[in-house]
N, C-alpha and C positions, 0 to 999 in steps of 0.2 A: 679301688671306687665302690663305696657301697648301692644299694638302690637307690637309696633316698638323693645321694647325688647324680645319682644316672635320670631322675628323674626332674631334677632340678633344672637337671643341664637339656633334659626334651621339653619342658615348661618353656626357658629362653628360645627356644630354635624355635618353638610354635607362636609364641608370641610376634618374634621377629618376622617370620613368616606371616602370618596375619599384616604389621604393618606395612610389609612390603605390599601386599596384595591390597590394603585399601591405597596406596600410593597410587599404584599400577590404574588400580578403579578409577581413582580421582579425576588421573590424567586422561581415562579412556570416556567419562563422560565432559569433560572440559572439548578433548575434539569431537565428539558427537554434538556438543551444544555449538562449537563453532561450525560445521559440517551442517548443519541445521539453520546456524542462519543464513549459510553463503547462500542455501538451495532456497531459503524462500526468498532472498534479496534475490537471487537468477530466477525466479519464477514471475513475482513483481515483476521483474525491468523488463521478461518477456511478454506480460501481459500488459505493460503501458506501449509499449513497442508495437505490437500487435496495437490496441487503442490509435495510437498519432499514426501509423498506418492507415486504417481503416479512414482515418482524418483528411488525410492527403488525397482519396478519392473524391471526388466533387461531388456528386449526388447525396454518398453519405456525409459529406461537409454539410450539406446543406441539410439532411436530415439529423443529425449529431448537434449541428448548431440551433436545428430548427431555427433558422436565421430567415425564413419564409413565414407567411401567414399558415395558422394552421388548416382552414378550409380549400387551402391550395395543395393541401396534401392530399393524395389519394389513400383508400383506405389501405389498401398494401402498402403502401411507403409512411404510413401512421405507424404500423405494426410492426413495420421494421423496425423503426426507432425507436418502437416501446422496448423492445427487444432486443434492440440493440445495449439501448442504456441501464436495462435491468442486468444482464452481461458485465455491464462496466462497475454497476451500484454493486452487484456480489463481490468483484475485485476488490474493492473498497472496502466492504465489509470485512472479507479473509485481510485483507493488509490491515486493516483498524486492531480484529483479534491479535492477530500475527505482533503486532505493535506491541498490546494490554496483556500480552502472555511475555513481553520483554525478548523477543524474536526480533521482531525490528527495535534497533535505534533511536535515539529521540531525533536525529538529525537527517537521518533518510524518511522517517515517518514525517516529520517539520515540512521536508522538500517535497513530499509526495500532498500534501495537504494544499500548500503550496499550485502544487499543479491541477489538483481538483478544482482550484479557487476560478484558475486560468484557462483552465480546459473544458470544465462540467459548467460550473454553476455559474458564468462569468454571461450567457448568455438565457435571454428567457424562457429558451426552450429546456435545456437545462433547467432551470430551478422549478419549472412547468414539472416536469418527467421528474423530478425527485418527488417533488409534492403528490404526487399523483400514484407513485410507487415509495414511498415511508414506509406504510404501512404494512409492506412485506419483508419487512427486517427488524430485529431485534433493538429492546428499549435504550441498548446504551449506546449501538450504531446511530438509532435514529438522534438520536441528545445529542450525538457530537457532532452530524453530518447537517443536522439542524443551526446547529451553532455557524458552522463553516461555510452553509451557503446564506443564512442572516450576515455575516462580517463582509461578503465576496461584493464588489463593486457593480453596482446594477447595469456596466455598459464594457464593450468587449472594447470601445474607443480610446481609454486609460490603455489600454497596451499599445495601442497605434503612439500618441502619444510617447509612452514611456520610450519607445523603441527610436522614436525622432528624437527623443532629448540623448539617447544613448549614441545614438550615429551621430549627432552633431559633436556629443562629445570627441568621438576619434577620432572628427575632420584634423587632417594635416591644416596646421598655423599657418 
């Protein structure tokens, strides 16, 4: 075997090794993307679980829903609600950018938006806090959530009506 033939074999083996390496890297990138998406979803789920647990505490429910008149809040209660909403809006902003970057899928994103409508923007307090704090966020997020806020029904009573409809539909005949 000549040196040229050995060189050709070496070149073939080198090309084969490059192809194997590229396949391996492709699999690793896919695995990493899946892991990143799973981690992001777990974070977002934990964040919303924390929020919903806070909502179940009576005084926080009043503060977060701001279902009491603003002048009935002490300064401390107002600031507590103000910062709780700020944390919540930051979580929403994070979810928004995770969706925009392709880490959150469209189905998850749509479910989050509906949750925000029903949990945050449905109350006068939630809408007022958004309008009070919206300038602290990036323009893309602000625009998207202005649209969500504007398209949300103005009364939490529609939830009660929908619940009553579903309840009635589930009754045995």
